[in-house]
C-alpha positions as CSV (number, residue, x, y, z in Angstrom):
1,X,0.0,0.0,0.0
2,X,1.3,3.5,-0.9
3,X,2.3,5.8,2.0
4,X,-0.4,8.3,1.1
5,X,-3.1,5.7,1.2
6,X,-1.8,4.3,4.5
7,X,-1.8,7.9,6.0
8,X,-5.4,8.6,4.7
9,X,-6.6,5.2,6.0
10,X,-5.1,5.8,9.4
11,X,-6.6,9.3,9.5
12,X,-10.0,7.9,8.8
13,X,-9.6,5.2,11.4
14,X,-8.4,7.7,14.0
15,X,-11.5,9.9,13.3
16,X,-13.7,6.8,13.7
17,X,-11.9,6.1,17.0
18,X,-13.4,9.3,18.4
19,X,-16.5,7.4,19.3
20,X,-17.6,7.9,22.9
21,X,-20.1,6.2,25.2
22,X,-23.7,5.9,23.9
23,X,-26.2,8.7,24.7
24,X,-29.5,8.0,26.4
25,X,-31.7,9.7,23.8
26,X,-33.4,7.9,21.0
27,X,-32.7,8.7,17.3
28,X,-35.4,9.9,15.0
29,X,-37.1,7.3,12.8
30,X,-35.2,6.4,9.6
31,X,-36.9,6.6,6.2
32,X,-37.6,3.4,4.3
33,X,-34.9,1.5,2.4
34,X,-33.4,3.1,-0.7
35,X,-33.7,1.6,-4.1
36,X,-30.7,-0.4,-5.0
37,X,-28.7,-0.6,-8.2
38,X,-26.8,-3.6,-9.3
39,X,-23.6,-4.2,-7.2
40,X,-20.3,-3.1,-8.7
41,X,-17.6,-5.7,-9.2
42,X,-15.4,-3.9,-6.7
43,X,-16.3,-5.0,-3.1
44,X,-16.2,-2.5,-0.3
45,X,-13.0,-2.4,1.6
46,X,-12.9,-1.4,5.3
47,X,-12.2,2.2,4.4
48,X,-15.1,2.5,2.0
49,X,-17.5,0.8,4.5
50,X,-16.3,2.9,7.5
51,X,-16.7,6.1,5.4
52,X,-20.3,5.4,4.3
53,X,-21.3,4.1,7.7
54,X,-20.1,7.3,9.3
55,X,-21.3,9.8,6.7
56,X,-24.9,8.4,6.8
57,X,-25.6,9.2,10.5
58,X,-23.6,12.4,10.3
59,X,-26.0,13.7,7.6
60,X,-29.0,12.3,9.4
61,X,-28.2,14.2,12.6
62,X,-27.3,17.4,10.7
63,X,-30.7,17.2,8.9
64,X,-32.5,16.8,12.2
65,X,-30.8,20.0,13.5
66,X,-31.4,21.9,10.2
67,X,-35.1,21.0,10.4
68,X,-35.4,22.9,13.7
69,X,-34.4,26.2,12.0
70,X,-37.8,26.8,10.4
71,X,-39.5,27.8,13.6
72,X,-36.5,28.6,15.9
73,X,-34.1,30.8,13.8
74,X,-34.5,34.5,14.2
75,X,-32.8,35.6,11.0
76,X,-34.7,34.8,7.7
77,X,-31.3,34.3,6.0
78,X,-30.5,31.6,8.5
79,X,-33.8,29.9,7.9
80,X,-33.4,30.0,4.2
81,X,-29.8,28.8,4.3
82,X,-30.8,25.9,6.7
83,X,-33.7,24.9,4.4
84,X,-31.4,24.8,1.3
85,X,-28.7,22.9,3.2
86,X,-31.3,20.5,4.6
87,X,-32.5,19.7,1.0
88,X,-28.9,19.1,-0.1
89,X,-28.1,16.9,2.8
90,X,-31.2,14.8,2.2
91,X,-30.1,14.4,-1.4
92,X,-26.7,13.2,-0.1
93,X,-28.5,10.8,2.3
94,X,-30.3,9.1,-0.6
95,X,-27.0,8.6,-2.4
96,X,-25.3,7.3,0.7
97,X,-28.1,4.8,1.4
98,X,-28.0,3.6,-2.2
99,X,-24.2,3.1,-1.8
100,X,-24.8,1.2,1.5
101,X,-27.2,-1.1,-0.4
102,X,-24.8,-1.6,-3.3
103,X,-22.0,-2.5,-0.8
104,X,-24.3,-5.0,0.8
105,X,-24.2,-3.1,4.1
106,X,-27.3,-2.7,6.4
107,X,-28.8,0.7,6.7
108,X,-28.2,0.7,10.5
109,X,-26.3,3.2,12.4
110,X,-23.2,1.5,13.7
111,X,-22.4,4.8,15.5
112,X,-25.7,5.1,17.4
113,X,-25.3,7.2,20.5
114,X,-21.6,8.0,19.8
115,X,-20.3,11.5,20.4
116,X,-17.9,12.0,17.5
117,X,-16.2,15.1,16.1
118,X,-18.6,16.9,13.7
119,X,-21.6,14.7,14.5
120,X,-24.7,16.5,15.8
121,X,-25.5,14.5,19.0
122,X,-28.8,13.9,20.7
123,X,-27.5,16.2,23.4
124,X,-27.0,18.9,20.8
125,X,-30.5,18.4,19.4
126,X,-31.9,18.6,22.9
127,X,-30.1,21.9,23.5
128,X,-31.3,23.2,20.1
129,X,-34.9,22.5,21.1
130,X,-34.5,24.8,24.2
131,X,-33.2,27.9,22.4
132,X,-34.8,30.3,19.9
133,X,-33.9,33.4,18.1
134,X,-30.3,34.7,17.9
135,X,-29.1,32.0,20.4
136,X,-30.4,29.3,18.1
137,X,-28.9,31.0,15.0
138,X,-25.4,31.1,16.6
139,X,-25.8,27.5,17.9
140,X,-26.9,26.2,14.5
141,X,-24.1,27.9,12.6
142,X,-21.5,26.6,15.0
143,X,-22.8,23.0,15.0
144,X,-23.3,22.8,11.2
145,X,-19.9,24.5,10.7
146,X,-18.3,21.6,12.7
147,X,-20.3,19.1,10.7
148,X,-19.2,20.5,7.4
149,X,-15.6,20.7,8.3
150,X,-15.4,17.2,9.8
151,X,-17.4,15.5,7.1
152,X,-15.2,17.2,4.5
153,X,-12.1,15.8,6.3
154,X,-13.5,12.3,6.5
155,X,-14.6,12.4,2.8
156,X,-11.2,13.7,1.7
157,X,-9.7,10.6,3.4
158,X,-12.1,8.4,1.5
159,X,-11.1,9.9,-1.8
160,X,-7.4,9.1,-1.1
161,X,-7.8,5.7,0.6
162,X,-11.0,4.2,-0.6
163,X,-10.9,1.5,-3.4
164,X,-14.5,1.5,-4.6
165,X,-15.0,4.0,-7.5
166,X,-18.6,4.9,-6.7
167,X,-17.6,5.6,-3.0
168,X,-14.7,7.7,-4.0
169,X,-16.8,9.6,-6.5
170,X,-19.5,10.3,-3.9
171,X,-16.8,11.3,-1.4
172,X,-15.4,13.8,-3.9
173,X,-18.8,15.3,-4.5
174,X,-19.3,15.7,-0.7
175,X,-15.9,17.4,-0.4
176,X,-16.9,19.9,-3.1
177,X,-20.3,20.4,-1.4
178,X,-18.7,21.0,2.0
179,X,-16.3,23.5,0.5
180,X,-19.2,25.4,-1.0
181,X,-21.2,25.0,2.2
182,X,-18.4,26.4,4.3
183,X,-18.1,29.4,2.0
184,X,-21.8,30.2,2.3
185,X,-21.6,29.7,6.1
186,X,-18.7,32.1,6.3
187,X,-20.6,34.8,4.4
188,X,-23.7,34.2,6.5
189,X,-21.8,34.1,9.8
190,X,-20.3,37.6,9.0
191,X,-23.9,39.0,8.6
192,X,-25.6,37.2,11.5
193,X,-25.0,38.6,15.0
């Protein structure tokens, strides 16, 4: 294995090692199974599997937080931004679930209850439900900023260390989406007090 691939794989494994003890809260219900395409001839290696099994719950939890913005955010720009990002993250979830299916992996959250860098936790969602207005706006922007940065880092690792072409292609698309999302977030954060 090339040194760059080894480094990327180790980085992804170290990120996954950030799991902590399970939380007490339940997760929101998951949508039904995604339609599946015929499997590719390249099986999922551990890096591909770890990436898709992490990105799926990361997006699910981010979507749950973004959904709260409609009635909790004070700034209409934050509400609009959150709605747009929520739609994009839901689109990514559909692609991630289809990839899980093509890899023959179950659509279950192997990180259930884990407190990982960049993942919106049940505790975070509970806190978000207790604040409104400007406090919610600031909390949302900070949490989603962490989510975008961390999921970009994990996806960059997949583009370097993954072996499955469809996983690497989706990871590259997520990296580009995170870059654009962080640019929009920076512009929004500078205008929201």
